[in-house]
C-alpha positions as a printed NumPy array, in Angstrom:
array([[ 52.41 , -21.038,  -5.311],
       [ 53.742, -21.268,  -1.803],
       [ 57.101, -22.998,  -1.417],
       [ 57.876, -23.347,  -5.116],
       [ 59.986, -20.219,  -5.748],
       [ 58.44 , -20.158,  -9.224],
       [ 58.4  , -16.36 ,  -9.279],
       [ 62.168, -16.357,  -8.8  ],
       [ 62.859, -18.301, -12.004],
       [ 59.821, -17.787, -14.235],
       [ 57.737, -14.837, -15.404],
       [ 55.029, -14.219, -17.982],
       [ 53.661, -17.205, -19.881],
       [ 56.074, -19.647, -18.239],
       [ 54.983, -18.647, -14.74 ],
       [ 51.319, -18.639, -15.701],
       [ 51.472, -22.158, -17.161],
       [ 53.251, -23.567, -14.109],
       [ 50.847, -21.878, -11.692],
       [ 47.85 , -23.085, -13.697],
       [ 49.136, -26.669, -13.649],
       [ 49.671, -26.499,  -9.881],
       [ 46.192, -25.031,  -9.304],
       [ 44.609, -27.748, -11.451],
       [ 46.359, -30.469,  -9.455],
       [ 45.305, -28.911,  -6.14 ],
       [ 41.694, -28.427,  -7.289],
       [ 41.596, -32.062,  -8.439],
       [ 43.048, -33.293,  -5.138],
       [ 46.121, -34.652,  -6.869],
       [ 49.88 , -34.53 ,  -6.418],
       [ 52.789, -35.729,  -8.521],
       [ 55.558, -38.146,  -7.649],
       [ 58.831, -38.679,  -9.449],
       [ 60.63 , -36.256, -11.701],
       [ 60.291, -35.407, -15.343],
       [ 63.46 , -35.855, -17.375],
       [ 64.589, -32.97 , -19.524],
       [ 67.25 , -32.558, -22.181],
       [ 67.496, -28.829, -22.968],
       [ 69.64 , -27.558, -25.855],
       [ 70.337, -23.871, -26.461],
       [ 69.346, -23.234, -30.075],
       [ 70.198, -19.515, -30.116],
       [ 71.923, -17.157, -27.736],
       [ 72.277, -13.386, -28.032],
       [ 74.484, -12.015, -25.284],
       [ 74.932,  -8.671, -27.1  ],
       [ 71.354,  -7.536, -26.52 ],
       [ 70.656,  -5.099, -23.694],
       [ 68.82 ,  -8.015, -22.066],
       [ 70.574, -11.237, -23.178],
       [ 68.186, -13.733, -24.79 ],
       [ 68.293, -17.511, -25.146],
       [ 66.069, -19.835, -27.146],
       [ 66.044, -23.408, -25.915],
       [ 64.56 , -26.589, -27.34 ],
       [ 63.878, -29.201, -24.716],
       [ 62.839, -32.825, -24.826],
       [ 60.526, -33.318, -21.856],
       [ 59.897, -36.889, -20.703],
       [ 57.152, -37.189, -18.075],
       [ 56.782, -40.981, -18.301],
       [ 58.263, -41.42 , -14.786],
       [ 56.1  , -38.63 , -13.364],
       [ 53.106, -40.231, -11.658],
       [ 49.887, -38.433, -10.751],
       [ 48.551, -39.555,  -7.371],
       [ 45.406, -38.965,  -5.359],
       [ 46.591, -36.609,  -2.612],
       [ 44.698, -38.441,   0.16 ],
       [ 45.102, -42.1  ,  -0.771],
       [ 48.426, -41.807,  -2.647],
       [ 47.011, -44.223,  -5.229],
       [ 47.962, -43.612,  -8.839],
       [ 45.407, -41.741, -10.94 ],
       [ 44.521, -43.396, -14.234],
       [ 45.56 , -41.201, -17.16 ],
       [ 44.648, -41.566, -20.834],
       [ 46.698, -44.322, -22.485],
       [ 47.268, -42.172, -25.564],
       [ 48.678, -39.132, -23.712],
       [ 52.042, -37.944, -24.946],
       [ 54.715, -38.568, -22.309],
       [ 57.741, -37.386, -24.304],
       [ 57.478, -34.13 , -26.229],
       [ 59.358, -31.107, -27.534],
       [ 59.065, -27.816, -25.661],
       [ 60.332, -24.47 , -26.964],
       [ 61.559, -22.115, -24.249],
       [ 62.567, -18.438, -24.215],
       [ 64.707, -17.059, -21.405],
       [ 66.313, -13.703, -20.627],
       [ 69.193, -12.866, -18.335],
       [ 68.016, -10.423, -15.679],
       [ 71.081,  -9.335, -13.754],
       [ 72.93 , -12.513, -12.803],
       [ 69.945, -14.852, -13.204],
       [ 68.295, -16.403, -16.251],
       [ 64.504, -16.079, -16.154],
       [ 62.218, -18.368, -18.162],
       [ 59.626, -16.189, -19.898],
       [ 57.863, -18.434, -22.353],
       [ 57.273, -22.175, -22.592],
       [ 55.532, -23.647, -25.612],
       [ 54.97 , -27.4  , -25.442],
       [ 54.736, -28.834, -28.949],
       [ 52.351, -31.548, -30.093],
       [ 55.196, -33.707, -31.342],
       [ 57.402, -36.372, -29.849],
       [ 61.138, -36.074, -29.384]])
């Protein structure tokens, strides 16, 4: 997506999920405001591999992330029972001097 630099930091599943979320927002005429809070922890790290690999467990908190109508800027009503704080499992590889996020798997459990 234009202006996001997603392709610089994400590939594969991670890039696809982010692009899909952005397309869905655009198609729905919505934007987001605020920032999600994250608390990533490296759960395994293998720097000896030809391509270094990291596994990360993150607690993602989107409770301060508001979805707005793009035209009116009014807040969009979301389901009351939606999970706003959840675990996400992430896989990243070091490509040259940069870590690239390859896979993001949001879990259906709170953190």
